[in-house]
TORKOL-4160 file (C-alpha; in steps of 0.2 Angstrom, whole numbers, padded with zeros to 4 digits, m for minus):
367
<pt num="1" X="0494" Y="0570" Z="0704"/>
<pt num="2" X="0480" Y="0563" Z="0693"/>
<pt num="3" X="0482" Y="0548" Z="0682"/>
<pt num="4" X="0472" Y="0548" Z="0666"/>
<pt num="5" X="0467" Y="0531" Z="0659"/>
<pt num="6" X="0465" Y="0529" Z="0640"/>
<pt num="7" X="0453" Y="0516" Z="0634"/>
<pt num="8" X="0457" Y="0504" Z="0620"/>
<pt num="9" X="0444" Y="0514" Z="0608"/>
<pt num="10" X="0453" Y="0530" Z="0612"/>
<pt num="11" X="0470" Y="0523" Z="0609"/>
<pt num="12" X="0464" Y="0516" Z="0592"/>
<pt num="13" X="0459" Y="0534" Z="0587"/>
<pt num="14" X="0476" Y="0541" Z="0592"/>
<pt num="15" X="0484" Y="0528" Z="0580"/>
<pt num="16" X="0470" Y="0526" Z="0567"/>
<pt num="17" X="0480" Y="0516" Z="0555"/>
<pt num="18" X="0495" Y="0508" Z="0562"/>
<pt num="19" X="0486" Y="0506" Z="0578"/>
<pt num="20" X="0472" Y="0496" Z="0570"/>
<pt num="21" X="0471" Y="0478" Z="0576"/>
<pt num="22" X="0470" Y="0472" Z="0558"/>
<pt num="23" X="0486" Y="0481" Z="0553"/>
<pt num="24" X="0499" Y="0468" Z="0549"/>
<pt num="25" X="0514" Y="0477" Z="0542"/>
<pt num="26" X="0505" Y="0483" Z="0527"/>
<pt num="27" X="0516" Y="0491" Z="0514"/>
<pt num="28" X="0504" Y="0505" Z="0508"/>
<pt num="29" X="0487" Y="0512" Z="0512"/>
<pt num="30" X="0479" Y="0524" Z="0500"/>
<pt num="31" X="0464" Y="0535" Z="0504"/>
<pt num="32" X="0455" Y="0541" Z="0488"/>
<pt num="33" X="0442" Y="0555" Z="0488"/>
<pt num="34" X="0433" Y="0564" Z="0474"/>
<pt num="35" X="0420" Y="0577" Z="0478"/>
<pt num="36" X="0412" Y="0577" Z="0460"/>
<pt num="37" X="0408" Y="0558" Z="0459"/>
<pt num="38" X="0406" Y="0555" Z="0478"/>
<pt num="39" X="0420" Y="0542" Z="0478"/>
<pt num="40" X="0427" Y="0538" Z="0495"/>
<pt num="41" X="0439" Y="0523" Z="0494"/>
<pt num="42" X="0453" Y="0514" Z="0502"/>
<pt num="43" X="0466" Y="0504" Z="0493"/>
<pt num="44" X="0477" Y="0492" Z="0504"/>
<pt num="45" X="0493" Y="0484" Z="0498"/>
<pt num="46" X="0498" Y="0472" Z="0511"/>
<pt num="47" X="0513" Y="0463" Z="0503"/>
<pt num="48" X="0522" Y="0464" Z="0486"/>
<pt num="49" X="0536" Y="0452" Z="0488"/>
<pt num="50" X="0529" Y="0439" Z="0476"/>
<pt num="51" X="0523" Y="0452" Z="0463"/>
<pt num="52" X="0511" Y="0466" Z="0461"/>
<pt num="53" X="0497" Y="0466" Z="0474"/>
<pt num="54" X="0481" Y="0460" Z="0466"/>
<pt num="55" X="0464" Y="0459" Z="0474"/>
<pt num="56" X="0446" Y="0464" Z="0471"/>
<pt num="57" X="0437" Y="0480" Z="0474"/>
<pt num="58" X="0422" Y="0479" Z="0486"/>
<pt num="59" X="0408" Y="0492" Z="0487"/>
<pt num="60" X="0399" Y="0491" Z="0503"/>
<pt num="61" X="0388" Y="0503" Z="0514"/>
<pt num="62" X="0400" Y="0503" Z="0529"/>
<pt num="63" X="0393" Y="0509" Z="0545"/>
<pt num="64" X="0409" Y="0521" Z="0547"/>
<pt num="65" X="0426" Y="0523" Z="0540"/>
<pt num="66" X="0434" Y="0513" Z="0554"/>
<pt num="67" X="0424" Y="0498" Z="0548"/>
<pt num="68" X="0430" Y="0501" Z="0530"/>
<pt num="69" X="0448" Y="0502" Z="0535"/>
<pt num="70" X="0447" Y="0487" Z="0545"/>
<pt num="71" X="0439" Y="0477" Z="0531"/>
<pt num="72" X="0452" Y="0483" Z="0518"/>
<pt num="73" X="0467" Y="0478" Z="0530"/>
<pt num="74" X="0460" Y="0461" Z="0533"/>
<pt num="75" X="0455" Y="0458" Z="0515"/>
<pt num="76" X="0472" Y="0463" Z="0508"/>
<pt num="77" X="0481" Y="0453" Z="0520"/>
<pt num="78" X="0471" Y="0438" Z="0516"/>
<pt num="79" X="0475" Y="0441" Z="0497"/>
<pt num="80" X="0494" Y="0439" Z="0501"/>
<pt num="81" X="0491" Y="0422" Z="0509"/>
<pt num="82" X="0479" Y="0417" Z="0495"/>
<pt num="83" X="0491" Y="0420" Z="0481"/>
<pt num="84" X="0506" Y="0413" Z="0491"/>
<pt num="85" X="0497" Y="0397" Z="0495"/>
<pt num="86" X="0491" Y="0395" Z="0477"/>
<pt num="87" X="0508" Y="0397" Z="0470"/>
<pt num="88" X="0504" Y="0413" Z="0460"/>
<pt num="89" X="0517" Y="0427" Z="0458"/>
<pt num="90" X="0506" Y="0440" Z="0465"/>
<pt num="91" X="0506" Y="0450" Z="0481"/>
<pt num="92" X="0491" Y="0454" Z="0492"/>
<pt num="93" X="0480" Y="0470" Z="0489"/>
<pt num="94" X="0462" Y="0475" Z="0491"/>
<pt num="95" X="0451" Y="0490" Z="0489"/>
<pt num="96" X="0435" Y="0496" Z="0497"/>
<pt num="97" X="0423" Y="0509" Z="0491"/>
<pt num="98" X="0411" Y="0516" Z="0504"/>
<pt num="99" X="0393" Y="0517" Z="0498"/>
<pt num="100" X="0378" Y="0508" Z="0492"/>
<pt num="101" X="0382" Y="0499" Z="0476"/>
<pt num="102" X="0364" Y="0499" Z="0471"/>
<pt num="103" X="0360" Y="0517" Z="0472"/>
<pt num="104" X="0377" Y="0527" Z="0473"/>
<pt num="105" X="0388" Y="0518" Z="0460"/>
<pt num="106" X="0390" Y="0527" Z="0444"/>
<pt num="107" X="0402" Y="0525" Z="0428"/>
<pt num="108" X="0410" Y="0542" Z="0433"/>
<pt num="109" X="0414" Y="0535" Z="0450"/>
<pt num="110" X="0422" Y="0519" Z="0443"/>
<pt num="111" X="0432" Y="0529" Z="0431"/>
<pt num="112" X="0438" Y="0540" Z="0445"/>
<pt num="113" X="0443" Y="0525" Z="0455"/>
<pt num="114" X="0452" Y="0518" Z="0440"/>
<pt num="115" X="0462" Y="0534" Z="0440"/>
<pt num="116" X="0468" Y="0532" Z="0458"/>
<pt num="117" X="0472" Y="0514" Z="0454"/>
<pt num="118" X="0482" Y="0520" Z="0439"/>
<pt num="119" X="0492" Y="0532" Z="0450"/>
<pt num="120" X="0500" Y="0517" Z="0459"/>
<pt num="121" X="0509" Y="0512" Z="0442"/>
<pt num="122" X="0504" Y="0494" Z="0444"/>
<pt num="123" X="0509" Y="0491" Z="0462"/>
<pt num="124" X="0490" Y="0487" Z="0464"/>
<pt num="125" X="0479" Y="0478" Z="0451"/>
<pt num="126" X="0461" Y="0478" Z="0454"/>
<pt num="127" X="0447" Y="0465" Z="0451"/>
<pt num="128" X="0429" Y="0462" Z="0454"/>
<pt num="129" X="0422" Y="0459" Z="0472"/>
<pt num="130" X="0406" Y="0461" Z="0482"/>
<pt num="131" X="0395" Y="0475" Z="0474"/>
<pt num="132" X="0405" Y="0475" Z="0458"/>
<pt num="133" X="0401" Y="0467" Z="0441"/>
<pt num="134" X="0411" Y="0464" Z="0426"/>
<pt num="135" X="0405" Y="0479" Z="0417"/>
<pt num="136" X="0412" Y="0490" Z="0431"/>
<pt num="137" X="0429" Y="0482" Z="0428"/>
<pt num="138" X="0427" Y="0486" Z="0409"/>
<pt num="139" X="0424" Y="0505" Z="0415"/>
<pt num="140" X="0440" Y="0504" Z="0425"/>
<pt num="141" X="0449" Y="0497" Z="0410"/>
<pt num="142" X="0445" Y="0513" Z="0400"/>
<pt num="143" X="0457" Y="0523" Z="0411"/>
<pt num="144" X="0470" Y="0510" Z="0417"/>
<pt num="145" X="0477" Y="0493" Z="0412"/>
<pt num="146" X="0479" Y="0488" Z="0430"/>
<pt num="147" X="0463" Y="0479" Z="0431"/>
<pt num="148" X="0458" Y="0460" Z="0428"/>
<pt num="149" X="0441" Y="0451" Z="0427"/>
<pt num="150" X="0436" Y="0462" Z="0412"/>
<pt num="151" X="0424" Y="0455" Z="0399"/>
<pt num="152" X="0430" Y="0441" Z="0388"/>
<pt num="153" X="0425" Y="0451" Z="0373"/>
<pt num="154" X="0439" Y="0463" Z="0378"/>
<pt num="155" X="0451" Y="0449" Z="0380"/>
<pt num="156" X="0448" Y="0447" Z="0399"/>
<pt num="157" X="0444" Y="0431" Z="0409"/>
<pt num="158" X="0426" Y="0437" Z="0413"/>
<pt num="159" X="0416" Y="0434" Z="0429"/>
<pt num="160" X="0427" Y="0425" Z="0441"/>
<pt num="161" X="0413" Y="0419" Z="0452"/>
<pt num="162" X="0410" Y="0402" Z="0444"/>
<pt num="163" X="0428" Y="0398" Z="0445"/>
<pt num="164" X="0428" Y="0403" Z="0464"/>
<pt num="165" X="0413" Y="0392" Z="0467"/>
<pt num="166" X="0422" Y="0377" Z="0459"/>
<pt num="167" X="0437" Y="0380" Z="0470"/>
<pt num="168" X="0426" Y="0380" Z="0486"/>
<pt num="169" X="0417" Y="0364" Z="0480"/>
<pt num="170" X="0434" Y="0356" Z="0478"/>
<pt num="171" X="0440" Y="0362" Z="0495"/>
<pt num="172" X="0423" Y="0356" Z="0503"/>
<pt num="173" X="0425" Y="0339" Z="0495"/>
<pt num="174" X="0443" Y="0337" Z="0502"/>
<pt num="175" X="0437" Y="0343" Z="0519"/>
<pt num="176" X="0423" Y="0330" Z="0518"/>
<pt num="177" X="0436" Y="0316" Z="0513"/>
<pt num="178" X="0447" Y="0321" Z="0528"/>
<pt num="179" X="0432" Y="0322" Z="0541"/>
<pt num="180" X="0421" Y="0308" Z="0535"/>
<pt num="181" X="0432" Y="0297" Z="0525"/>
<pt num="182" X="0424" Y="0300" Z="0508"/>
<pt num="183" X="0422" Y="0315" Z="0497"/>
<pt num="184" X="0405" Y="0309" Z="0491"/>
<pt num="185" X="0393" Y="0323" Z="0495"/>
<pt num="186" X="0377" Y="0313" Z="0490"/>
<pt num="187" X="0365" Y="0314" Z="0505"/>
<pt num="188" X="0376" Y="0326" Z="0515"/>
<pt num="189" X="0366" Y="0340" Z="0523"/>
<pt num="190" X="0374" Y="0356" Z="0519"/>
<pt num="191" X="0369" Y="0374" Z="0523"/>
<pt num="192" X="0375" Y="0388" Z="0511"/>
<pt num="193" X="0374" Y="0405" Z="0519"/>
<pt num="194" X="0374" Y="0418" Z="0506"/>
<pt num="195" X="0368" Y="0415" Z="0488"/>
<pt num="196" X="0376" Y="0428" Z="0478"/>
<pt num="197" X="0385" Y="0424" Z="0462"/>
<pt num="198" X="0397" Y="0412" Z="0471"/>
<pt num="199" X="0385" Y="0405" Z="0483"/>
<pt num="200" X="0372" Y="0401" Z="0469"/>
<pt num="201" X="0385" Y="0392" Z="0458"/>
<pt num="202" X="0391" Y="0382" Z="0473"/>
<pt num="203" X="0372" Y="0377" Z="0477"/>
<pt num="204" X="0372" Y="0371" Z="0459"/>
<pt num="205" X="0387" Y="0360" Z="0461"/>
<pt num="206" X="0381" Y="0353" Z="0477"/>
<pt num="207" X="0363" Y="0349" Z="0472"/>
<pt num="208" X="0369" Y="0340" Z="0456"/>
<pt num="209" X="0379" Y="0329" Z="0467"/>
<pt num="210" X="0364" Y="0324" Z="0477"/>
<pt num="211" X="0368" Y="0334" Z="0493"/>
<pt num="212" X="0353" Y="0340" Z="0504"/>
<pt num="213" X="0356" Y="0359" Z="0502"/>
<pt num="214" X="0348" Y="0372" Z="0513"/>
<pt num="215" X="0351" Y="0390" Z="0509"/>
<pt num="216" X="0350" Y="0406" Z="0519"/>
<pt num="217" X="0352" Y="0424" Z="0514"/>
<pt num="218" X="0345" Y="0441" Z="0519"/>
<pt num="219" X="0337" Y="0443" Z="0501"/>
<pt num="220" X="0321" Y="0434" Z="0502"/>
<pt num="221" X="0318" Y="0436" Z="0483"/>
<pt num="222" X="0335" Y="0427" Z="0480"/>
<pt num="223" X="0331" Y="0413" Z="0492"/>
<pt num="224" X="0314" Y="0409" Z="0482"/>
<pt num="225" X="0323" Y="0411" Z="0465"/>
<pt num="226" X="0338" Y="0399" Z="0470"/>
<pt num="227" X="0327" Y="0387" Z="0479"/>
<pt num="228" X="0316" Y="0384" Z="0464"/>
<pt num="229" X="0330" Y="0384" Z="0452"/>
<pt num="230" X="0340" Y="0370" Z="0461"/>
<pt num="231" X="0328" Y="0362" Z="0472"/>
<pt num="232" X="0337" Y="0368" Z="0488"/>
<pt num="233" X="0327" Y="0371" Z="0504"/>
<pt num="234" X="0326" Y="0388" Z="0512"/>
<pt num="235" X="0332" Y="0387" Z="0530"/>
<pt num="236" X="0318" Y="0392" Z="0542"/>
<pt num="237" X="0326" Y="0390" Z="0559"/>
<pt num="238" X="0329" Y="0404" Z="0571"/>
<pt num="239" X="0348" Y="0402" Z="0572"/>
<pt num="240" X="0357" Y="0395" Z="0557"/>
<pt num="241" X="0373" Y="0391" Z="0567"/>
<pt num="242" X="0364" Y="0378" Z="0577"/>
<pt num="243" X="0357" Y="0369" Z="0561"/>
<pt num="244" X="0358" Y="0351" Z="0561"/>
<pt num="245" X="0369" Y="0349" Z="0546"/>
<pt num="246" X="0385" Y="0340" Z="0541"/>
<pt num="247" X="0394" Y="0355" Z="0532"/>
<pt num="248" X="0392" Y="0374" Z="0535"/>
<pt num="249" X="0397" Y="0385" Z="0520"/>
<pt num="250" X="0399" Y="0403" Z="0524"/>
<pt num="251" X="0397" Y="0412" Z="0507"/>
<pt num="252" X="0392" Y="0430" Z="0513"/>
<pt num="253" X="0403" Y="0442" Z="0522"/>
<pt num="254" X="0417" Y="0437" Z="0535"/>
<pt num="255" X="0418" Y="0435" Z="0553"/>
<pt num="256" X="0403" Y="0423" Z="0555"/>
<pt num="257" X="0413" Y="0412" Z="0566"/>
<pt num="258" X="0415" Y="0422" Z="0582"/>
<pt num="259" X="0413" Y="0422" Z="0600"/>
<pt num="260" X="0394" Y="0421" Z="0598"/>
<pt num="261" X="0394" Y="0407" Z="0586"/>
<pt num="262" X="0409" Y="0396" Z="0588"/>
<pt num="263" X="0401" Y="0385" Z="0601"/>
<pt num="264" X="0384" Y="0384" Z="0593"/>
<pt num="265" X="0390" Y="0376" Z="0577"/>
<pt num="266" X="0384" Y="0358" Z="0574"/>
<pt num="267" X="0392" Y="0355" Z="0557"/>
<pt num="268" X="0407" Y="0344" Z="0557"/>
<pt num="269" X="0415" Y="0353" Z="0542"/>
<pt num="270" X="0416" Y="0372" Z="0538"/>
<pt num="271" X="0420" Y="0376" Z="0520"/>
<pt num="272" X="0414" Y="0392" Z="0511"/>
<pt num="273" X="0418" Y="0406" Z="0500"/>
<pt num="274" X="0418" Y="0421" Z="0512"/>
<pt num="275" X="0434" Y="0429" Z="0516"/>
<pt num="276" X="0440" Y="0430" Z="0534"/>
<pt num="277" X="0427" Y="0418" Z="0541"/>
<pt num="278" X="0436" Y="0417" Z="0558"/>
<pt num="279" X="0434" Y="0433" Z="0567"/>
<pt num="280" X="0450" Y="0429" Z="0577"/>
<pt num="281" X="0460" Y="0416" Z="0569"/>
<pt num="282" X="0471" Y="0414" Z="0585"/>
<pt num="283" X="0455" Y="0411" Z="0596"/>
<pt num="284" X="0442" Y="0403" Z="0585"/>
<pt num="285" X="0453" Y="0392" Z="0574"/>
<pt num="286" X="0459" Y="0382" Z="0590"/>
<pt num="287" X="0441" Y="0381" Z="0597"/>
<pt num="288" X="0435" Y="0373" Z="0581"/>
<pt num="289" X="0449" Y="0361" Z="0581"/>
<pt num="290" X="0446" Y="0356" Z="0600"/>
<pt num="291" X="0427" Y="0353" Z="0595"/>
<pt num="292" X="0432" Y="0341" Z="0581"/>
<pt num="293" X="0426" Y="0353" Z="0567"/>
<pt num="294" X="0437" Y="0353" Z="0551"/>
<pt num="295" X="0439" Y="0370" Z="0545"/>
<pt num="296" X="0445" Y="0373" Z="0527"/>
<pt num="297" X="0455" Y="0389" Z="0526"/>
<pt num="298" X="0445" Y="0402" Z="0517"/>
<pt num="299" X="0460" Y="0410" Z="0508"/>
<pt num="300" X="0464" Y="0393" Z="0501"/>
<pt num="301" X="0448" Y="0386" Z="0495"/>
<pt num="302" X="0441" Y="0402" Z="0488"/>
<pt num="303" X="0456" Y="0405" Z="0477"/>
<pt num="304" X="0448" Y="0400" Z="0461"/>
<pt num="305" X="0443" Y="0418" Z="0457"/>
<pt num="306" X="0461" Y="0424" Z="0458"/>
<pt num="307" X="0467" Y="0409" Z="0448"/>
<pt num="308" X="0455" Y="0414" Z="0435"/>
<pt num="309" X="0460" Y="0433" Z="0434"/>
<pt num="310" X="0478" Y="0428" Z="0435"/>
<pt num="311" X="0476" Y="0420" Z="0418"/>
<pt num="312" X="0475" Y="0438" Z="0410"/>
<pt num="313" X="0493" Y="0441" Z="0417"/>
<pt num="314" X="0501" Y="0424" Z="0415"/>
<pt num="315" X="0491" Y="0421" Z="0398"/>
<pt num="316" X="0484" Y="0404" Z="0401"/>
<pt num="317" X="0467" Y="0398" Z="0395"/>
<pt num="318" X="0450" Y="0394" Z="0404"/>
<pt num="319" X="0454" Y="0375" Z="0404"/>
<pt num="320" X="0471" Y="0379" Z="0413"/>
<pt num="321" X="0461" Y="0390" Z="0425"/>
<pt num="322" X="0450" Y="0376" Z="0429"/>
<pt num="323" X="0464" Y="0363" Z="0431"/>
<pt num="324" X="0473" Y="0374" Z="0443"/>
<pt num="325" X="0457" Y="0377" Z="0453"/>
<pt num="326" X="0453" Y="0359" Z="0454"/>
<pt num="327" X="0470" Y="0356" Z="0462"/>
<pt num="328" X="0464" Y="0365" Z="0477"/>
<pt num="329" X="0457" Y="0348" Z="0482"/>
<pt num="330" X="0475" Y="0341" Z="0483"/>
<pt num="331" X="0482" Y="0357" Z="0492"/>
<pt num="332" X="0468" Y="0356" Z="0505"/>
<pt num="333" X="0472" Y="0338" Z="0509"/>
<pt num="334" X="0490" Y="0342" Z="0510"/>
<pt num="335" X="0486" Y="0357" Z="0522"/>
<pt num="336" X="0476" Y="0345" Z="0533"/>
<pt num="337" X="0490" Y="0332" Z="0534"/>
<pt num="338" X="0503" Y="0346" Z="0537"/>
<pt num="339" X="0492" Y="0353" Z="0551"/>
<pt num="340" X="0490" Y="0336" Z="0560"/>
<pt num="341" X="0509" Y="0332" Z="0558"/>
<pt num="342" X="0514" Y="0349" Z="0566"/>
<pt num="343" X="0500" Y="0351" Z="0579"/>
<pt num="344" X="0493" Y="0366" Z="0570"/>
<pt num="345" X="0476" Y="0372" Z="0565"/>
<pt num="346" X="0473" Y="0371" Z="0546"/>
<pt num="347" X="0472" Y="0390" Z="0546"/>
<pt num="348" X="0489" Y="0392" Z="0554"/>
<pt num="349" X="0496" Y="0377" Z="0544"/>
<pt num="350" X="0491" Y="0386" Z="0527"/>
<pt num="351" X="0498" Y="0403" Z="0533"/>
<pt num="352" X="0515" Y="0395" Z="0538"/>
<pt num="353" X="0517" Y="0387" Z="0521"/>
<pt num="354" X="0512" Y="0404" Z="0513"/>
<pt num="355" X="0524" Y="0413" Z="0524"/>
<pt num="356" X="0538" Y="0401" Z="0520"/>
<pt num="357" X="0536" Y="0404" Z="0501"/>
<pt num="358" X="0536" Y="0423" Z="0504"/>
<pt num="359" X="0552" Y="0422" Z="0515"/>
<pt num="360" X="0561" Y="0412" Z="0502"/>
<pt num="361" X="0556" Y="0424" Z="0488"/>
<pt num="362" X="0562" Y="0438" Z="0499"/>
<pt num="363" X="0579" Y="0430" Z="0501"/>
<pt num="364" X="0580" Y="0427" Z="0482"/>
<pt num="365" X="0576" Y="0445" Z="0478"/>
<pt num="366" X="0590" Y="0451" Z="0490"/>
<pt num="367" X="0603" Y="0442" Z="0481"/>
């Protein structure tokens, strides 16, 4: 008798969706394909207990479909926690489009994507994310009302990036207060990794306060531009994770805190805009805590963007969006205190509070 051994990778291919490590009881996953426009997209709805699943659409040139599926599963799950911890009546969803946004994105593709969104009858509401701009959301709006972040001229809330950056700034100040005893960032050495729309605005806030900001990005042209504009230094070391800084702000793609980097990090605070910064929250969160590094949960402090676009649903103005986003400071401190009192990592503490709100709503809905 011969025993055949199945490797983990082979097992994953046998169960390509429900067997994914990132699958976490997602309610619905929609695969979208259109030959004429070249659209290949995946919409993930993680949880809709609190309300319709809202989350941005990301267009990225993924190495393969497995990578795209893993990303949409992780991102949509993160949106569930983000809305719940922020007190919004929204569920968690996300979409990814496979392709190069600079060379393959067309209005026809975005309209077709909008049609797929519309076919879900409001269970999923889309918005702007990496590889998207406000004009793309306007195009989607031409075919479906289930989109936020459209132009202010069309009655929308506009680009959410500045509000996202403000929330990250507030969360960073709270983390600094918890770690250093003061939220004053004047003179603090801060490394911002990724200077897209959110990262650049964060750099502006930080340099205005007097922080000593270093920036890192794969786009050298952007580095020069942002450096000159705000007086930030360009990081020139060989390994940015070993940089001698007080605060590390990941603002590019996720999973930068992983097996290769978690022991290298010299910063005493991690607070950035990137989603899913911890490659494995069950492993890397505890390691950071053991090393005395304060980690501000990403889904909490980068929630300014969803607070901004939620204004289009809840009908509040820009001033109220900023007020709610500023409150991320208080919520972050509350999470740190709750984590310490309950011997949890900040990530697990924030997740526990979010899950409690979802469970309470589920019970109310069952009555």
